[in-house]
N, C-alpha and C positions, 0 to 999 in steps of 0.2 A: 495500499502500497504495493501489494502483490500484483495487482492488475497493471499498474504503471511499470513495475519492474519486469514482468513477463512480456509486456507489449513490445519490448525491444527486439524480441525474437519470434513473436507469434501475433497473428491477427484474430485469434479466437474470440477476443473481447468484442469484436464487431458484431458477433451473433447476438450479443446482449443489448445492442443499441435500440432495437424496436421495443424492448421492455420499458425503456425510458422515453419512448416517443421521439427518438432522435432519427432524423432523416439522414441516410448515409450517402445519398447521391450528391454529386457536384461539390464534394468537400475533400480537401487533402487529408491524408492519413493523420497528420499532426493536428489539424483543426478538429477532425472527428474525435481523436483520442482526447484532446483537451475538453471538448464538449461532453464526452462520455464520463470522464473522470469527475468533472464538475457535477454532472447529474448524479453520480454515485454519492459524492460528498453531500449534495443537497438532500438526497434521500436519507442518508445517515442522520443529518442534522434535523430532518423532519420528524425523526423518531426520538429527538432530544438525546441523541447519543453523541459521544465525542468523536471527532475525526483525527485527533492526535492524543498522545498519552498525557500531556500536561493538562488537558482539559477534562480528564476523567474526574468524576465526582464520587463514584462508589465502586471501588475504593479510591480514595485520593492517593496519588503517588507523587511524592516530592522529587524534585530533580536530583538531589544528592543521592537519595536511596536508589533511584532508577539507574543512574550512571555507576554507582558503586556495585550494582548487581548485573551490570551489562555482560560481563564474562559468563555468568551463569545463564543468562538469557540466550547468549550465543550458543552455549553448549546444548541447551534444551532444543533450540532451533535446529542445530546440526544433527541432533539425534532423532528429530521428528520425521515420520515417514513422508510428510508432505515435501520436505526438502529433496527427497529421493526422486520425486516425480516432477521436479521443477524443469521447465523448458530451458532454463539457463543454468549453467554450472554454478554451484554455490561454493562459498568459502567463508571462513570466519571473518575475513575483512569485509566481504559483502554484507553478511549478517550485521556486523557492527555498524556499518554505514546506514543500512536500512533502519535499524533501531534508533540511531542518532537522528535520522530524518523524522522518524515516527514520533519522537518526543515533541518536536515543535510543529509538526505538520508540513515540513518542507517537502515540496514536490520531488519525486524521484527523477533525477536528471542524468543517470548513468546506466 
């Protein structure tokens, strides 16, 4: 989710394309980003790891608990040093939307 979110303001993700054997020539930025994000998801799945919160197995997190604790997640995220180095300005509203998308695996579109 962070790659797709940050990709709105930076192209640094393009440097990782060769790691996934993605050819960058003759592709639009959007096409390349879609291919890269899919490659990352495929890699995560190849490790038998979840690509969204609802698919987590250890620990299992149910939807009600997740959304009941969303404000706490937002608080932790806002206090995390990583948010200070974000290429995009962060806000509680953005964190909330990212966490909502992360629950179901919805692609970042904002």
